[in-house]
N, C-alpha and C positions, 0 to 999 in steps of 0.2 A: 504494500500500500504506500502511495506517494506521500512524503512529508513535505509540507510547505513551511519554511522557517518564518517566524513572525516578522523580523525586520524586512524581509523581502515582501511578504504579503502586505504589510502596512504601507510600504513604499508604493506598491502597485495600486493599492486602494486610493492613496493620495493622488497618484497620477490619474486614476480613473475619474476622480471627482475634481480634477484641476479646473474644468470649465466653470464650476460654480464657486470656487474658493476665491476670495478677493485677492487681486494681484498684489496688494500692498503687504500681504502676510508672508513673512519669510519662510523658507523651507525649514529652518531650525524650529521656528515657532509651531509650524504645522506638525512636525514630528514630535515635539515636546508635549503638546496638549493632547495628542491622540495616543501617546505612550509608545510610539514607534522606536524610540531610542532607549527603552527600558530593557528590551529582550536581547539575550545573547543569540549568536547566529545558529547555534546547534539546537536540535530538537524541534518537535512539531508545534504548530500553532493550535491551541485549544479553541474550541468553539466559544467558550466563555470569555476568551481574550477579546473577542469582538464586542460582546455585550458589556463587559466591565471596563474596557480600556478605550477602544476606538469610538464606539457610539457616544459615550459621555463626553468625549473630547470635541465632538463636532460643533456644539453650540459656541465654543470659543472661536470657531472659524466662521461664525454666522450661519451655520447649517444645522439641519436636523435630519436624523436618519431613522429609517424604519425597516426592520427585518421582516420579510413577508414569506410565509410558507408557500411553496409553489404548487400550482395545479395548471393543467392546460388552459383553463379559462383565465387564471390569473396571469399566465405568461402573455396571453393575447392582450389583456387589459394593460399590463405594464408596458408592453410594446407601443400600444396606441398612445399612452401617456408620454413615453419618451419621444416619440415622433412629433407629438403635438407641442410639448413644452420643453423639449431638450433636456429631460431629467436623466442624469447618468444612473445606470443600473449595473450593479455587480452581482454575479451569481456564485453560489457556494454549494459545495458538496461536503458532507461530514462523514466521519468514519463510522458513526452509529446513529441510531434514531435519536432525535432531539425531542424529548417529551415536551408538551405544552408548558408545564410548569418550569422546565429548564430554560425555556425561551423568555421567561419573565423572572429575572433573578431577585426582584423585590417582592415576589409573591409569598404568601404565608404557606409554604409547602410543608406538610406534615412528614414526619419520618416514615419512610416506606416500611411496611411490615415484612419481616422475613428477609430483608436485604442483608447481604453479608459483605465483608470487605472485598471479596472478589468481584463485586458488582460496582466498584467505586471508580473505574476508569472513566476519565472525562473524554467525551467525543472530541476529535481533532478535525481540523480543516484538511481535506484531501484534494480539493479542487477549487479553483477560483477562476472565473471568466468574466468578461465584460461584454455587455450587449452593445453592438455597434450599428445595428440596423435591422431591416426586415425586407422580405421579398414581397412581390405583388401577390404571391400565393399564401402569404401569412407565415412563412418560415422565418426562423430567427437567424440573423447573422451575428456571430459572437466570436470572441478571440481569447485565448489564454496567453499569458506572458511569453514573449519571444516565440510565439507560434503563428502559423498562418491562420487567417480567418476561416471559420467553418460555418456551414449552414445546416440547421437542424429544425425539425418540426417541433411545435410546442410539446408534443408527447415525448419526443426524444430528449428535449431539454429537461423534462421532469425526471427522466431516468438518470441523467448525468448530474443534476443539481437538485437540492431540496429547498433552498431558500434564495431569495433575492434581497439585496440591500438597495433601497431607494433613498436618495439624498436630495433634499430640497433646501432652499434658503429658509432660515428660521425667522420667525416674526420678531424675536428678541434675542440679542446676542449676549446680554449679561455684562457685568463689569469685568474688565480685564484682570484686575487683581483677584477677584473671586474665582475666575476661570483658572488662573495660574495656581491658586491655592488648592483647588479641587484636583487639578491635574497632578500636582506634586503629592497630594495625599494618596492618589491612586498609585503613583510610583512606589511610595513607601509600603502601602498595603500589599502590592504585588511582590515586592522584595521580601516581605515577611512570609508570604505564602509559598513562594517559589524561589528560594535563594539559589537553587541549582540551575535556574533558567536565566540568571543575570549574565550580562556580558563579562568576559574575562579580559585579561590584559594581553591577550595574544593578537597576532596580526589579523586574524579573521574578524575580530570585533572592533578593530580600529575605527571603521566608519561609524559604528554605533556610538562609541565613546566620544568621537569628535562631534557628533550631532547633539549628544547630551550636553557636552561642554558649551557648544555654541548657543543652545537654547538657554542655559542658565546664565551665561554672560549677557545675552540679549535682555532677559527679563531683569537682571540686576542693574544693568546700565551703570550709571555713575552714582547711584544712591549709596549713602553711607549709613543708613539706619540698620538696626540689628538683623532684620530678616533678610534684606538683600545682601548684607555682608556674608551671611551663612550660605546663600545661593552661590556667591562668588567663591567661598571656600570649597563648596561642593564641586564647582566647575574646575578649580585647581586640582582636586582629587581625580576627577575624570580625565584630566589632561595627563596625569601620571599613571592612569590605569587602576587607581585605588577605589574600586566601585563601592565596596562596603563602607569605607570611610566617607565617601561622598553621600551615601544614603543615610548615614548617621547624622550628617549636617542637615540634610533635607528633612529628616524626621524631626529633629529639634526645631527647625524653622517652622514647619507646618503645624506642629503641636502648639508652639508658642502663639502662632497667629490665630488659631481657632479658639484660643482662650478657654481651655478646659478648666474645670475646678482644680485647685492646687493639689488636692490629694491624688487625682488621676494623672495630672501632669507629672508629679513626682514619681509615680509608679511607672508610667510608660517611658520615662527617661532614665529610670534607675538601672543599675546593673542586674543582670539576670540572676546572679549569685546572691543577691541581697534578699533575705526572706521578707515577706510582706506581713504587716500587722493584720489582725482580723478586720479592722475597718477598711484598710486598703484592699484586701481581698474581696470583701463584700461589694465595694464600689466598682471594682474591676469586673466582677461577675455580672453586676447590673449592666455595665456598659457593653459587655460581651453579648448579652442577651437582647438589649434594647437600643443600642447605638446604631448609627449608620454603618453600612457594610465595611468601609475601610477601618473605622474605629473598632468595630467588632473583631476584625482580623488582628489588629494590633493588641487588643485585649486578650484574645485567644492565645496569641504567641507568648504573651507574658505569663498566662496561666499554665502553660506547659511546664514551667519551673516550680509550680505549686501542686503537682499532681499527687503528692503525698497527703494532701488535704482532701477529704471526701467531697466537699462542696465544689472544689475546683475540678476534680476528676469527673464528677457527675455532669457538671456544666459542659466540659469538653466532649463527653460522650454524646450529649444532646446536640452540640454544635457540629457533630459529624454529618448532620443532615440539614445544616443551615442553607437557606436559599443562596447565599453568596459563595461562589467557588473559592474565593480567598479563604474564607472562614473554614469551609469544609476541608480544604487542603491542609490547613494548620492543625485542626482538631484531629484529623485522621492519622497524623503522625503518631498518635497514641498507639496505633496498631502496627506501626512499622516493625519489621524484624530488627532485633538488636544487632 
């Protein structure tokens, strides 16, 4: 089964949606807010990467994205829309069936009965194409990266792909500082969930490291306040290939900016070897259960070092079925082989 590496896939997506991205937005900013420069070059792209990293980053570019399950009728509809309004459309195939609740990571998904750890593999992206036109007979003209265009019927398209990503201009773009904070919080949450998927200091990851550095230097500019200074320190670390050090600076910057209660700020920035008090652990458990996905992920990561406490262990067991794939990935390390 073909693996598509995340940096390549995200770059291809940004190329696909180039016609609707404002020309004034730099390449570094596009890659930073969509998370394209967070991933190392090795390994497959998970389906969840699109929902948790790429789609939430589109509003920072003045866009909004919608992932649509495909059917022959839907293929015909999306083609008409593309031809009428010039809406770019990307097509995706996944390694496994994507359940409806999986396609909505914020849904209140109950823990499946009878599910075992062997069922925990996340679907990956196995194919990505771009719709480039249609024929008079209603067939689809589409193209994969570095391949010749192909023509397929709507029925054939549905055998090759399962979802289409439609991107349009958003009604509201949001504040730039808020968009940057949300993007960096996603970076930090991804790093907590998938440290093995981060870029390395090897030659193959040099383009990713350079993009991350460029993004951070761009958003820091010449500001000398505490948060931009930490962005600049992180950029310096990326320049040296010190990815974990860079993410430590970004973690501190983003947590300070969202102004968590002092007890939680202290816990999430504390050393993993430092035991928590009962109050700190209770507050962390509450955040792990009720916070936004990225903060739930960071809380779950810290709770892993408190598994000798029954309440922390039970919480992590329940988080194995959390709607967020970041949280699931962290909590399920409880069952990793030693």
